[in-house]
VEXMARPA-5383 format. One record per residue: residue number from 1; residue in one letter; x, y, z of N, C-alpha, C in turn. Coordinates in steps of 0.05 Angstrom, whole numbers. Layout:
N
 num residuo  neast nnorth    nup caeast canorth   caup  ceast cnorth    cup
 NUM       A      X      Y      Z      X       Y      Z      X      Y      Z
...
***
This chain:
291
 num residuo  neast nnorth    nup caeast canorth   caup  ceast cnorth    cup
   1       M   -378   -396   -816   -381    -376   -794   -406   -383   -778
   2       D   -403   -385   -752   -426    -390   -735   -442   -364   -730
   3       I   -468   -365   -736   -485    -342   -732   -503   -346   -708
   4       I   -504   -326   -690   -521    -329   -666   -549   -319   -673
   5       P   -569   -337   -672   -596    -328   -677   -607   -313   -653
   6       I   -619   -290   -658   -631    -274   -637   -661   -277   -637
   7       C   -673   -286   -615   -701    -291   -614   -716   -271   -595
   8       E   -702   -262   -575   -714    -243   -556   -709   -214   -564
   9       L   -729   -198   -560   -727    -170   -567   -710   -155   -546
  10       P   -694   -135   -554   -681    -118   -534   -702   -104   -518
  11       R   -694    -96   -494   -713     -81   -477   -715    -52   -485
  12       L   -739    -42   -485   -743     -13   -490   -734      1   -464
  13       P   -716     20   -466   -706      34   -442   -729     47   -427
  14       R   -729     43   -400   -749      56   -383   -744     86   -382
  15       R   -765    102   -382   -762     131   -379   -755    138   -350
  16       A   -734    154   -347   -725     162   -321   -744    182   -308
  17       P   -750    180   -282   -768     199   -269   -758    228   -271
  18       D   -732    231   -271   -720     258   -273   -710    264   -301
  19       G   -719    249   -321   -710     253   -349   -720    278   -361
  20       H   -706    288   -381   -714     312   -396   -708    306   -425
  21       K   -714    325   -442   -711     320   -471   -682    312   -479
  22       G   -663    323   -464   -636     316   -470   -629    287   -463
  23       T   -645    276   -445   -640     248   -437   -645    228   -459
  24       Y   -664    235   -477   -674     216   -496   -664    220   -524
  25       G   -644    236   -527   -630     238   -552   -639    260   -571
  26       T   -619    272   -584   -624     291   -605   -620    277   -632
  27       V   -642    276   -648   -642     263   -674   -640    285   -696
  28       Q   -620    281   -714   -618     298   -737   -626    283   -762
  29       V   -647    291   -775   -657     279   -800   -647    296   -823
  30       V   -635    283   -843   -626     296   -868   -642    283   -890
  31       A   -661    297   -901   -679     284   -920   -693    305   -938
  32       G   -705    295   -959   -723     312   -976   -709    324   -999
  33       S   -725    332  -1019   -716     347  -1042   -742    356  -1056
  34       R   -740    371  -1078   -763     381  -1091   -782    357  -1098
  35       G   -807    359  -1090   -826     338  -1096   -826    315  -1076
  36       M   -808    315  -1057   -806     293  -1038   -803    304  -1009
  37       A   -817    325  -1003   -818     336   -976   -830    316   -957
  38       G   -849    300   -966   -862     281   -949   -844    261   -936
  39       A   -822    254   -949   -803     235   -938   -790    246   -912
  40       A   -783    272   -913   -772     285   -890   -792    287   -867
  41       V   -817    292   -874   -839     294   -854   -843    268   -840
  42       L   -845    246   -856   -850     220   -845   -828    211   -826
  43       A   -803    215   -834   -781     206   -817   -780    223   -791
  44       G   -785    249   -793   -785     266   -770   -808    259   -751
  45       R   -832    255   -762   -855     248   -745   -852    221   -732
  46       A   -841    202   -746   -837     176   -734   -816    177   -712
  47       A   -795    193   -715   -776     195   -693   -788    207   -668
  48       L   -806    227   -672   -819     238   -649   -837    218   -635
  49       R   -852    202   -650   -870     182   -639   -855    158   -627
  50       S   -829    157   -632   -813     134   -622   -795    142   -598
  51       G   -801    165   -586   -788     171   -560   -765    190   -561
  52       A   -758    201   -585   -735     219   -586   -741    244   -569
  53       G   -721    254   -556   -724     278   -540   -726    303   -556
  54       L   -711    304   -577   -710     328   -595   -705    318   -623
  55       V   -721    328   -642   -718     321   -670   -714    346   -687
  56       R   -693    346   -703   -688     368   -722   -687    356   -750
  57       V   -700    369   -768   -701     360   -796   -688    381   -814
  58       A   -667    372   -828   -653     389   -847   -661    381   -875
  59       C   -669    400   -891   -679     395   -918   -670    418   -937
  60       P   -672    414   -963   -666     437   -981   -684    460   -975
  61       A   -674    484   -978   -687     509   -968   -715    512   -980
  62       E   -719    505  -1005   -745     511  -1018   -768    495  -1006
  63       I   -762    472   -993   -784     456   -982   -786    459   -951
  64       Q   -770    477   -940   -770     479   -910   -798    486   -899
  65       D   -812    504   -912   -839     512   -902   -858    488   -902
  66       V   -856    472   -924   -874     449   -926   -867    429   -904
  67       V   -841    424   -900   -833     404   -879   -840    414   -852
  68       A   -837    440   -847   -844     452   -821   -874    448   -814
  69       L   -891    450   -835   -919     446   -831   -926    417   -825
  70       G   -908    399   -830   -913     370   -825   -917    363   -797
  71       H   -905    378   -778   -908     372   -750   -899    396   -734
  72       A   -913    402   -713   -906     426   -696   -883    420   -677
  73       C   -876    395   -673   -858     388   -651   -829    383   -659
  74       Y   -823    384   -685   -794     383   -692   -786    410   -704
  75       M   -760    414   -703   -748     438   -714   -738    433   -743
  76       T   -737    453   -759   -728     450   -787   -705    469   -793
  77       K   -689    461   -812   -667     478   -821   -666    476   -852
  78       G   -668    498   -865   -666     498   -894   -636    501   -902
  79       I   -628    483   -920   -600     482   -929   -598    490   -958
  80       R   -575    502   -966   -571     511   -993   -576    487  -1012
  81       Q   -586    494  -1036   -594     473  -1055   -585    480  -1084
  82       H   -585    458  -1100   -581     462  -1129   -607    471  -1142
  83       T   -605    479  -1167   -629     488  -1181   -650    466  -1185
  84       D   -641    441  -1182   -659     418  -1185   -673    411  -1159
  85       G   -668    426  -1138   -681     422  -1112   -668    402  -1094
  86       T   -644    393  -1100   -629     375  -1083   -607    390  -1068
  87       F   -595    378  -1048   -574     391  -1032   -551    400  -1050
  88       A   -541    424  -1045   -520     436  -1062   -492    430  -1052
  89       A   -473    437  -1069   -445     435  -1060   -441    453  -1036
  90       G   -427    443  -1017   -423     458   -992   -442    450   -971
  91       A   -464    437   -978   -484     429   -959   -474    408   -939
  92       A   -456    391   -949   -445     370   -932   -430    381   -908
  93       Q   -415    403   -913   -401     415   -891   -420    427   -870
  94       E   -441    441   -880   -461     453   -862   -476    431   -846
  95       L   -483    410   -860   -497     388   -846   -479    373   -827
  96       G   -454    371   -834   -435     358   -815   -433    374   -789
  97       E   -434    400   -791   -433     417   -767   -458    414   -751
  98       L   -482    412   -764   -507     408   -750   -506    381   -736
  99       A   -496    360   -750   -496     334   -739   -478    331   -714
 100       S   -458    348   -712   -440     347   -689   -454    353   -663
 101       E   -478    365   -665   -494     371   -641   -515    350   -636
 102       A   -516    329   -652   -536     308   -650   -525    282   -638
 103       D   -542    265   -628   -534     239   -618   -535    218   -640
 104       V   -551    223   -661   -554     203   -682   -565    218   -706
 105       V   -559    208   -730   -567     222   -755   -581    201   -773
 106       A   -604    209   -784   -617     193   -805   -613    207   -832
 107       V   -603    193   -852   -597     205   -877   -609    188   -900
 108       G   -622    202   -919   -629     188   -944   -657    191   -955
 109       P   -678    191   -938   -705     191   -950   -709    216   -968
 110       G   -717    210   -992   -725     231  -1010   -703    250  -1020
 111       L   -678    242  -1019   -656     260  -1027   -655    265  -1058
 112       G   -666    246  -1073   -662     247  -1102   -639    230  -1111
 113       R   -636    227  -1138   -616     208  -1148   -598    220  -1169
 114       S   -592    245  -1168   -574     257  -1188   -545    251  -1180
 115       P   -527    254  -1199   -498     250  -1193   -489    268  -1171
 116       D   -500    292  -1169   -492     311  -1148   -499    300  -1120
 117       V   -521    286  -1119   -529     274  -1093   -509    253  -1085
 118       S   -499    237  -1104   -479     217  -1097   -453    230  -1086
 119       A   -444    251  -1098   -421     265  -1088   -426    277  -1060
 120       F   -450    289  -1057   -457     300  -1031   -458    279  -1010
 121       M   -470    255  -1015   -472     234   -995   -445    224   -987
 122       R   -427    220  -1006   -401     209   -999   -385    229   -982
 123       E   -387    254   -988   -374     274   -970   -387    275   -943
 124       L   -413    274   -942   -427     276   -916   -420    252   -898
 125       L   -421    228   -909   -414     204   -893   -386    206   -882
 126       G   -368    217   -898   -340     221   -888   -339    240   -865
 127       R   -358    258   -863   -358     278   -841   -373    267   -817
 128       L   -388    246   -820   -405     235   -798   -392    211   -784
 129       H   -366    210   -784   -353     186   -773   -355    184   -743
 130       N   -362    206   -729   -363     206   -700   -391    204   -689
 131       V   -411    200   -706   -439     199   -697   -453    175   -710
 132       P   -470    161   -695   -485     139   -708   -502    149   -731
 133       V   -504    132   -752   -519     140   -776   -538    117   -784
 134       V   -562    124   -791   -581     106   -804   -584    115   -832
 135       L   -577     98   -851   -576     105   -880   -598     90   -895
 136       D   -614    105   -909   -637      92   -922   -642    104   -950
 137       A   -659     90   -966   -671     101   -990   -650    113  -1010
 138       D   -654    138  -1018   -636     151  -1037   -608    153  -1027
 139       G   -605    154  -1001   -578     154   -989   -563    128   -996
 140       L   -577    105   -996   -565      80  -1003   -559     79  -1033
 141       F   -577     89  -1049   -572      91  -1078   -547    107  -1084
 142       A   -543    128  -1069   -521     146  -1075   -493    134  -1069
 143       V   -492    115  -1050   -466     104  -1043   -463     75  -1054
 144       S   -480     67  -1072   -478      40  -1084   -460     41  -1108
 145       P   -445     20  -1113   -441      -3  -1095   -426      5  -1070
 146       F   -433     -7  -1047   -422       0  -1021   -395    -13  -1018
 147       T   -376      2  -1007   -349      -9  -1003   -341     -5   -974
 148       T   -319    -17   -967   -309     -15   -939   -300     13   -931
 149       E   -299     31   -950   -291      59   -942   -310     71   -922
 150       F   -335     61   -921   -355      72   -902   -359     53   -878
 151       G   -348     29   -879   -351      11   -857   -329     13   -836
 152       K   -329     -5   -817   -309      -6   -796   -306     20   -782
 153       R   -329     33   -776   -329      58   -763   -328     55   -732
 154       E   -322     77   -719   -323      78   -690   -351     78   -679
 155       T   -370     89   -695   -398      91   -687   -415     75   -706
 156       P   -439     66   -697   -455      48   -714   -464     61   -740
 157       L   -465     44   -761   -477      51   -786   -497     30   -793
 158       V   -523     38   -794   -545      19   -800   -555     24   -828
 159       L   -555      4   -844   -566       6   -872   -593     -9   -872
 160       T   -612      4   -885   -639      -7   -885   -650    -11   -914
 161       P   -638    -28   -930   -646     -31   -958   -670    -49   -962
 162       H   -686    -44   -983   -704     -64   -992   -689    -82  -1012
 163       P   -700   -104  -1021   -685    -123  -1038   -670   -110  -1062
 164       G   -684    -92  -1076   -671     -79  -1099   -647    -62  -1091
 165       E   -650    -47  -1070   -628     -31  -1060   -605    -48  -1051
 166       F   -612    -71  -1039   -591     -89  -1029   -574   -101  -1051
 167       T   -587   -109  -1073   -571    -119  -1095   -553    -98  -1107
 168       R   -562    -74  -1108   -546     -52  -1118   -522    -47  -1099
 169       L   -526    -49  -1073   -505     -45  -1053   -483    -67  -1056
 170       T   -492    -92  -1059   -473    -114  -1059   -462   -121  -1087
 171       G   -477   -115  -1108   -469    -123  -1135   -477   -152  -1141
 172       E   -491   -165  -1122   -499    -193  -1127   -527   -194  -1139
 173       S   -534   -217  -1149   -561    -221  -1160   -581   -224  -1137
 174       L   -607   -221  -1144   -627    -225  -1124   -626   -254  -1113
 175       P   -629   -257  -1086   -628    -284  -1074   -650   -301  -1086
 176       K   -644   -327  -1089   -663    -346  -1101   -683   -356  -1080
 177       D   -674   -356  -1054   -692    -366  -1033   -684   -353  -1007
 178       G   -698   -360   -985   -693    -349   -959   -665   -354   -949
 179       A   -654   -378   -954   -628    -385   -944   -606   -367   -957
 180       E   -609   -363   -984   -590    -346   -998   -593   -317   -989
 181       R   -617   -308   -984   -621    -281   -974   -607   -277   -947
 182       Q   -609   -296   -930   -596    -295   -904   -566   -295   -908
 183       R   -556   -313   -925   -526    -314   -929   -515   -288   -939
 184       Q   -529   -276   -959   -519    -251   -970   -519   -229   -949
 185       A   -540   -227   -934   -542    -206   -914   -520   -208   -893
 186       V   -516   -232   -883   -495    -237   -862   -467   -232   -873
 187       A   -462   -242   -897   -436    -238   -909   -429   -209   -914
 188       F   -449   -194   -924   -444    -166   -930   -440   -150   -905
 189       A   -456   -154   -884   -453    -140   -859   -426   -146   -847
 190       N   -417   -171   -848   -392    -178   -837   -368   -166   -853
 191       K   -371   -165   -879   -350    -155   -896   -344   -126   -892
 192       V   -366   -109   -891   -362     -81   -890   -365    -69   -862
 193       G   -373    -85   -842   -374     -75   -815   -397    -57   -809
 194       V   -421    -65   -818   -445     -49   -813   -467    -67   -803
 195       V   -489    -54   -794   -514     -69   -788   -531    -67   -813
 196       V   -542    -89   -822   -560     -90   -845   -587    -98   -836
 197       L   -607    -82   -843   -635     -89   -840   -646    -93   -868
 198       L   -650   -118   -876   -659    -124   -903   -689   -127   -902
 199       K   -703   -108   -914   -732    -107   -913   -745   -129   -929
 200       G   -771   -134   -922   -786    -153   -936   -802   -170   -917
 201       A   -817   -189   -927   -831    -208   -909   -810   -222   -892
 202       N   -813   -222   -866   -793    -231   -847   -767   -216   -851
 203       T   -768   -190   -846   -744    -173   -847   -721   -185   -831
 204       L   -697   -184   -843   -674    -194   -829   -657   -171   -818
 205       V   -646   -175   -795   -627    -156   -783   -602   -171   -775
 206       T   -579   -162   -785   -554    -176   -778   -530   -156   -777
 207       D   -511   -163   -760   -486    -148   -759   -463   -165   -768
 208       G   -470   -188   -781   -450    -206   -790   -443   -228   -771
 209       K   -452   -225   -746   -447    -245   -725   -474   -255   -713
 210       R   -493   -237   -711   -519    -243   -700   -540   -240   -722
 211       L   -562   -254   -719   -583    -252   -739   -611   -253   -726
 212       Y   -628   -234   -733   -655    -233   -723   -674   -233   -747
 213       R   -695   -250   -745   -715    -252   -766   -741   -241   -754
 214       N   -751   -219   -765   -775    -206   -754   -800   -221   -763
 215       T   -820   -221   -745   -845    -235   -750   -869   -217   -751
 216       T   -866   -191   -746   -888    -172   -747   -891   -160   -774
 217       G   -913   -148   -780   -917    -135   -806   -936   -150   -824
 218       N   -946   -137   -845   -965    -148   -863   -963   -135   -890
 219       P   -975   -147   -911   -972    -137   -938   -983   -108   -942
 220       G  -1001   -100   -924  -1011     -72   -927   -989    -51   -923
 221       M   -967    -59   -911   -945     -40   -906   -927    -36   -931
 222       A   -933    -50   -952   -919     -47   -977   -930    -22   -992
 223       T   -923      1   -981   -934      26   -991   -913     48   -988
 224       G   -914     68  -1005   -894      89  -1005   -893    104   -978
 225       G   -869    108   -968   -865     122   -943   -862    104   -919
 226       S   -868     79   -922   -866      60   -899   -837     58   -890
 227       G   -818     58   -909   -790      56   -902   -780     81   -888
 228       D   -791    105   -896   -783     130   -882   -791    129   -853
 229       V   -814    117   -847   -824     114   -820   -804     96   -804
 230       L   -797     74   -816   -778      56   -803   -752     70   -796
 231       T   -742     86   -815   -717     101   -810   -720    118   -785
 232       G   -742    133   -783   -747     149   -759   -748    134   -734
 233       V   -760    110   -734   -763      94   -710   -735     84   -701
 234       I   -719     73   -719   -693      63   -711   -675     85   -701
 235       T   -676    108   -715   -659     130   -707   -665    140   -679
 236       A   -691    142   -672   -699     150   -646   -690    130   -624
 237       L   -691    105   -630   -682      85   -611   -652     86   -606
 238       I   -636     91   -626   -608      95   -622   -603    119   -604
 239       G   -619    141   -609   -616     165   -593   -622    160   -563
 240       Q   -638    139   -558   -645     133   -530   -625    113   -518
 241       G   -604    107   -532   -582      91   -520   -579     63   -530
 242       L   -597     53   -548   -594      26   -558   -571     25   -578
 243       S   -558      2   -580   -538      -2   -601   -551     -2   -628
 244       G   -535      0   -649   -546      -1   -676   -561    -26   -682
 245       F   -549    -49   -673   -563     -75   -678   -589    -77   -663
 246       D   -588    -70   -637   -612     -72   -620   -634    -53   -629
 247       A   -626    -29   -638   -645     -10   -647   -659    -20   -673
 248       A   -643    -32   -691   -654     -43   -716   -673    -66   -710
 249       V   -666    -83   -691   -683    -106   -684   -709    -96   -672
 250       L   -707    -79   -652   -731     -69   -639   -747    -51   -658
 251       G   -734    -35   -674   -748     -18   -693   -763    -34   -713
 252       A   -752    -56   -723   -766     -73   -742   -792    -85   -730
 253       W   -789    -93   -704   -813    -105   -691   -834    -84   -686
 254       V   -826    -61   -676   -846     -39   -670   -859    -30   -696
 255       H   -844    -26   -717   -855     -17   -742   -875    -37   -753
 256       G   -868    -62   -752   -887     -82   -762   -911    -85   -744
 257       R   -907    -83   -718   -929     -86   -699   -949    -62   -703
 258       A   -938    -38   -707   -956     -15   -712   -972    -20   -737
 259       G   -959    -31   -758   -973     -38   -782   -995    -58   -778
 260       D   -990    -78   -761  -1010     -98   -755  -1033    -86   -739
 261       L  -1028    -68   -720  -1049     -55   -705  -1066    -38   -724
 262       A  -1053    -24   -742  -1068      -7   -761  -1085    -24   -779
 263       A  -1074    -46   -790  -1089     -64   -808  -1113    -76   -794
 264       A  -1111    -81   -768  -1133     -93   -754  -1157    -75   -753
 265       V  -1152    -49   -755  -1173     -29   -753  -1183    -20   -781
 266       I  -1164    -14   -799  -1172      -3   -825  -1168    -21   -848
 267       G  -1156    -45   -843  -1151     -64   -864  -1124    -59   -878
 268       Q  -1116    -78   -894  -1090     -76   -907  -1091    -59   -932
 269       T  -1113    -60   -946  -1115     -46   -972  -1112    -16   -969
 270       A  -1124     -5   -949  -1124      24   -946  -1101     35   -929
 271       L  -1084     17   -920  -1062      25   -902  -1042     44   -916
 272       A  -1035     65   -902  -1015      85   -912   -994     88   -891
 273       A   -971    100   -899   -949     103   -880   -956    120   -856
 274       T   -973    140   -861   -982     157   -838   -997    141   -818
 275       D  -1011    120   -826  -1026     103   -807  -1006     88   -789
 276       I   -984     80   -801   -964      66   -784   -955     84   -762
 277       I   -950    109   -768   -941     128   -747   -962    131   -726
 278       E   -988    132   -734  -1009     136   -714  -1013    112   -696
 279       Y  -1004     89   -704  -1006      65   -688   -980     57   -674
 280       L   -959     73   -677   -935      68   -662   -939     70   -631
 281       P   -956     88   -621   -960      89   -592   -971     62   -581
 282       G   -988     49   -596   -999      23   -586   -977      2   -585
 283       A   -959      2   -605   -937     -18   -605   -918    -12   -582
 284       F   -911     13   -578   -893      19   -556   -906     14   -529
 285       R   -932     18   -527   -946      12   -502   -944    -17   -495
 286       E   -944    -35   -514   -940     -63   -509   -912    -68   -497
 287       L   -892    -55   -508   -865     -58   -497   -863    -46   -469
 288       E   -877    -24   -464   -876     -12   -438   -888    -30   -416
 289       S   -906    -48   -424   -919     -65   -405   -899    -84   -392
 290       G   -876    -87   -404   -855    -104   -392   -837    -89   -373
 291       W   -841    -64   -369   -824     -49   -350   -830    -58   -321
***
């Protein structure tokens, strides 16, 4: 199979002079559980910092107040939950109805890993066939191993695994080298009909036909919550009209560039996921200079 290497970044859409919040997309984040409210906060805050017009965060009811305190500019919705603090039976229907009013949905950060979460995720993905989805973290764990039942959709599905999550999705062993890593990513994306963003040094983005190798980012970004931020960035870009592949490519670059800007000021050792969010404006400003 001939793979088209992508070297140029997609253009960041110019803001329209007469634009309003509806112009730039409504993002629905589905995230969090008991003890992991921060994942929902990070994804929501990152989506706001990445240009989304409106961000709504749905989380289990008991952590709604904590998530709401995470930022004044997104809305929150508390959803029925199990006694263990994860989304309860019936939540998938309620969230499916919320998602019908959104332009794109981010699912997965901090959901937890109980068997009930797996059942919830499979039902929810079945209900989200008409809206683009970015699937990350515990959401990926819940649907592993991944099968074609979730692929070949009418709307984009972007998966953002780290290497361990990727091996669980595919059922293959860890790649031995960069060439094997690339082969596995391309083959999996092509087989199931999704966009794969395989995290790591030189993050790969592929839809099975095209391949982008990211060059931004640094080891300081290997910290909890960094992936939740990336999820918010990609989701916001889809809401602004980019395709799933283009949003993943541009999101990987912006996320890494923000990490580089942060590290240049505070160093790699002290870098935290919240710092990446704070430096997203600088990364986007560089893209805006090309308008």
